[in-house]
N, C-alpha and C positions, 0 to 999 in steps of 0.2 A: 439781209435778213435782220429783222429787228429783235432786240432782246425781249423775251416774253415776260409779261407781268400777269400772273393768274388773276382772273376776275372772281369776285365773290358774288354769290347769288343771294339776294335779299330773302330773309326768312328761311334760308336753308333749302329752298326749292327752286327748281328751274323756272325760268320765265315761261309762262304759258302762252299759247296762241301761235306756236311755230307751225309751219306747214307740216301736215301729217300725211303719210302715204295712205293710199286707198286700200280697200279691202278686197275688191273683186280683181280677178286676174283675167286678162284677155289672152286666150290661147293662140297657138300658131294658126289655127283655122279661123280665127276671128270670133269664136264663141266665148262664152263666159263660163268658167268653172270655179267652184268654191272649195277651199281646203277645209272642209268640215263635214261631219256626218250628221250634224244637227240641222235638218233641212230648214233653210230660211231663217236660221237663228230663232226658232220658235219662241224662245224666252222673250217676252215683250219688253222686259227691262233692257236687255242687251240690244235688242233691235232698235229701241227708241234712242239709246245713246249713240249707237252706230250711225243711224240714218240722220239724226238731227245735229250731231256734233262733229263726227269724223268724216263721214262720206263727203260732205261739201268741201272739205279741205284736202282733197286728194292731191292737188297741186301737181298733176302730171304723173304721179307715181301709180303704178298698177301692181299691187302686191297681193299678199295672201293673208287670210284671217282664219282663225279657228277658235275653239272653246276648250277650256281645260277639261280633261277627261277623254279627249279624242286623240287617237294616235295620228302620227304624221310628222313631216319634217318641220324644222323651225319656221316660224311665221313672223310677219311684221306686227300683226295685231292679234292679241290673245284676250278673250273676254271671259268673264266669270260673273256669277250672281248667286245670291242666296247661299245654299249649302255647298256650292262647288268647291273643290280644292282651291286654296288661295294663298298658301304660304310662299314666300320668296323661293325657297328651295324646290317647291313643286312647279314653279313658274319658269325659273331661270333657263333651263335647257330647252323649253318649248319656244323660246323667242330667239329671233335673229339678234345679232348685236345691234343695239339702237332701237329695237322693237319696243312696242308699248303694251303694257298690261293694263286693262281697264276692268275695274270691278264696279258693278252696279247693284243697288239695293234700295228698297223703300225706306230702310232704317238709316237715318243720317248718322246716328251715333255709331252704329256698326261700321259704316263706311269709314268714318274718321278713325275708329280704333284699328281697323285693319290697315289703313293707310300708314299708320305709324311704323309698321314693320318694314316699309319700303322707303322711309325717309333717310336717305344716305346709308342704307343697310343692305347687306347681302348682294351687292353689285347693282343696286337700283338707286335712282333718285326720283322724288316725286315731281312730276311735271305739272299735274293739276291736282292739288291736294284735297280740294273739297268743292264740288260743283253740283249742279242739278239741272235737269230738264223735265219736261212733262209729257205724259201719255194722255192725249186728248180723247174725248168721246165725240163721235160724229164729226171729227175733224176740228173740234174746238178745244183749245188748250188754255183754260182759264181756271183760276182757283175755284174749287167746288165742283167743277166739271171735268177735272183732269187729275191724274195721279202723278205725284212728284217723285221723280227718280233721281236719287243721289248717286254720285260716282266719284272715283278718283282714277288718275292715270299715272303709272310709274314707268319710267324708261330704263331699259337695261343698258347700263353704261360701262360695265366691266366685261372684258373678254372671258375671264374666269372668276368664279366667286372667291371671296377671301377664304384662305385655308385650303383651297383645292390645289392638287398637284397634277401637272400634266407635263408631257415631254415637249409639247408644242410651244408654249408661251414662257418666255424667260423674263422679259421686261414687264414692267407695270404699264399696261395700256388701258386707257379709259377715255370716254367721251366727257367733255366739259361743256356746260352751257356757254354760248357766246351769241347773243342776239343778233350781232351783225353778220354772222357767218351763214353760209348756205345751210339750210336745214336747222339753223339755230344752235349748232354744236361744232366743236373742233375736237380733234384727236390729240391726246397728250400721251407721249411715250417717254418713260423715264427709267433711269437705273433703279433697280429694286433696292430696298434697304438691306443692310447686313443681316438683320433678324430674319427677313423673308427668305433670303438666299440660304441662310444656315438651316432654316426649317425645311426648305425644299430638298437640300442635299442630304440632310439626315433622314428624311422620309424615303428618298430614292435609294440611299446606300446605308441601310441600318447597321450593317456589319463593319463599316469602315471605321478606321481609327479616328477618334474625335479631333485630335490635333491636326490630322490631315484634312479633315472636313473644314476646320476653322481656317487653315492656311489657304485652302481652295476658295473658300468664301471671300476672304480678304482680297485674293487676286482677282476674282470675278468682279467684285464691287468697285475696287480701286483702279483696275487696269482694263480688264477684258470688255466689260459692258460699256464703260465710257469711251473706249477706243472705237468700238464698232458704232456706237450712237453718234460720235463725232464724224465718223466717215459717212454714215447715212445722211446726216444733215448736209454734208458737202455734196454727196451724190444727188440729193434732191435739188440742190441749186443748179447743178450741171444739167439735170433733166429739163428744168424749166427754161434754161438758157439755150439748150441745143435742140430740143425736140420741137418740131414745127407744129403749128396749129393744124388740126385740133388735138393732136396726140398728146400734147403737154397736159391736157385735161384728163387724161386716162391714167395718170400717175399722181401720187400725192405732191402737194406743194408745201414747202416748209414755211411756216408763219412766224416762228420765233424760237429762240433757244435760251436756256439757262446754263451757264458754264460754272465750273468750279474754279478754284484758285490756280489750277494748273492749265486752264484753258480747255479742258475737256467738257464736252456737252453732257450734262446730266439730265436734261429734260428737253424734249423736242416737241413742238406743237405743229400740227399739220391740218390741212383741210380734210373733211370727212367725205370719202368716196362711198356714198350710201348705197347699199344694195337695194335694187328695185328696177322697175322699167319693164318694157315689153318683152315677151318671151322670144328668145332666139331659137332658130333651128340649129341643129348640131353643126351643120355645114357653115352657118353664119358665125357661130361661136368659134369654130376652128379657124375660119378665115380672119376674123378680127384678132384672134390671139396671135396668129402667125404674123399678121401685118404689124401689130404693135411690137412684137419682138424684133422684127426686121428693122423697124425704125429705131428701137432701143439700141440695137447693135450698130446700125449703119450711120445714124445721125448723132446720137448721144455718145456713141462709143462706150457703152456701159453693158456689162454682163450681170444678170440678176443673180445667178448661182443658187437660187432657192425657189425655183419656179414650180412649186407644188400648187395644187388646186386651192389650198388654204390661202395662197397669196394671189389668187385671181379674185376679182370682184366683177359683178355685173351691175351696172348702173343705167339710168336712162340714156346715158351717152354711149353705152356699150361696154365691151370688155376693158378692164383695167388691171394693172399690176400694183401690188402694195408690198410693203416690208422689204426695203432695199438695204437692210442691215448687213447682209452678207455680200453685197455687191462690190464690184471693182471696175476700174476703167480697163477697157481692152488695151493691152500693151503696157499696162502699169507694171513697173519694176518693183514688185513686192519684196524681192530679195535684197533691196537696198536697206530695208529695215529689219534687223534681227527679230524685233518683237512681232512685226507683221508676218514675217516668215514663219515664226513659231505658231502664231494664232491661226493663220490660214492653213498651215500644215495640219494642225489639229482639227480644224473645221472640215477640211477635205476628207479626213479619215472618219469623222463621226457623222457627216451630213447624210440625211436620209436618202437624198438623190444619189450620192456617191455609193452608199451601201446597196441601193437598188441596182445601180449599174454594175457593181461588182458581182452581185448574185446572178444577174442576167448574162454577164460575160462567162461565168463559170458554167452555166447551163447551155451556152451556145445560142442564147436568144438575141444577142447583139453581136454582129460580125462587121458592121460598118466601121472601117478603120478610122474614120473621123471621130468616132466615139471611143473605140478601144484604146486609142493612144492618149486620151486625156483623163483616164481613170485616176482619181485622186489629184487632179490638177484644176486650177482655176482657168477655165477656157470657155469662150462663148458656145462651143459645141455642146457643153453640158446643158445649156439652156435649150438648144435644139433637140437634144435627146429627150429631155423631159417634156418638151412641148408635144412631141409625137405621141407620148403616152397619155398626156392629159386630154388632148382633143379626142382621143379614142374612147375614153370613159369619163365624160363629164359628170355622170351620176354619182361618182365616188365622193363628190362634195354634196352633202345633203342640202346645203343652202341653195343649190342650183335646181332643186326639184321643181320649183315653179318658174324657173327662169330659162332653162334649156329644155327644149322639146326633144327628148332622147328616147329612142326605141331601138334596142339592140338588134331587132330583126328587120329594121327598115333598110331600104336601099341605100340611103346615105350613110347609115351606121356601118353597113358592110363595106361600102366603098372607102370610108375613112379607116376602117380596120385594115383593109388591104394596103392603104397608103402607109399606115404606121408600120406594117410588116416590111414594106419596101424600104422605108427609112432605116429601120433597125437591121434588116438582113438583106442587103442588095444582092442581086444575082451576080453582079461582077464586083469583085473586091478591088479591082484596079480603077474602075470608073463608076463609083457610087453616085447615082443621080441626085441624092439628097444629102447635103452636107451642112447647109446653112438654113436659117429661117426663111430666107428668100426662096430657096429651093422647095421647102415645104409649102410655102404660100403658092408657088406656081402649081404644085401638085393639087392643092385644094381647089384652086381656080379651075383646073381642068375637070375635076369632079363636078364642080358647080355648073360649069357650062354644059357638061354632059347631062346632068339632071334636068336643067332647064330645057335642053333640046328634047329629052325624052318626054317631059311633061307637055311640051308643045306638039309633039308628034302623036 
């Protein structure tokens, strides 16, 4: 792994002309649906920019588009024109990470003025700061016979906006322009600053003693975050070495690191597993997820330990896993290190997955002894447990709305729900049929074969 040297972008904007995902989405049945209520994007300005600038550069991506003012899940392309809402705060949550906001107007000065709000501000960078196309008359686009449409394009590069507080993201994670990379960007994950962590802790625990908050901040910035980021960089190297083709392309690849004087990784660069691609059926989503987890466990000997839907991605290659910051090697003797013992012990108590398992155990919703015996432990069975939950309700991740064809009343949804129940609560406690990712995969394949047979009959 090479040491990373951040690249600067000339003029403060990203290099334009990168492949841009398309706007229409091909559904499971082969038809086309659009993520908008504005039929055909009746606004001629938006339509002109889309058809003449972005549609030809789909580059194999089949994604979703919308316009501001329309409800719906986050999309790859968001358009606005004229008097539409257009402030970064109004746009941010409507876009997928890495998505593009395009504003079009006849007034070039207005376009340039609004673009300034997105120039490395509020989680965006300008990818196309000032451009234009023309709306022709009678198919002719010439000066005097056509209308000039000015536009800018800004890409969402931050996972959360500056100043926002969430339980989900602790590291600073953003996209950085890299012309040589696939899609023109790489992912940079780095230890947050002392000031950022202090602000986050004070916001989350307003009644806590300030000296305790400061001590906690120092520990997180100097020890906890660097330790887990260093481990993540090492885990990613193991994945690329041990996972066979093509599975190694379904997890991030480490591109470079920056270390501090103590040898801890402070910044990690990875390739971007960009969301997009053809719609998957729920059964195919389940099969690919279980297959990838089985390879992760059996070939790489790595357990993810944080397999929430937030850490699933759907790309043109299929299902992928990201965020290996909580991962460990199967069989790793964490007890050899007092610091790791303490950190993993705390993580196992506070992990969302572990808390979910604890609540389900109390309610009798999980009786499979493979899972009951690993509560608050680092074990590959934790991944299998959460896999069974995630394949049952993929719609819980709004980013999958256009990528997984899910209908809770469908035959396959009911079959997968029954499989999840059998994984969590087996009829026989002494001979549970589902204990590993391989077991779950075999169960999914049985459902798949049955569905194919029923369709053929």
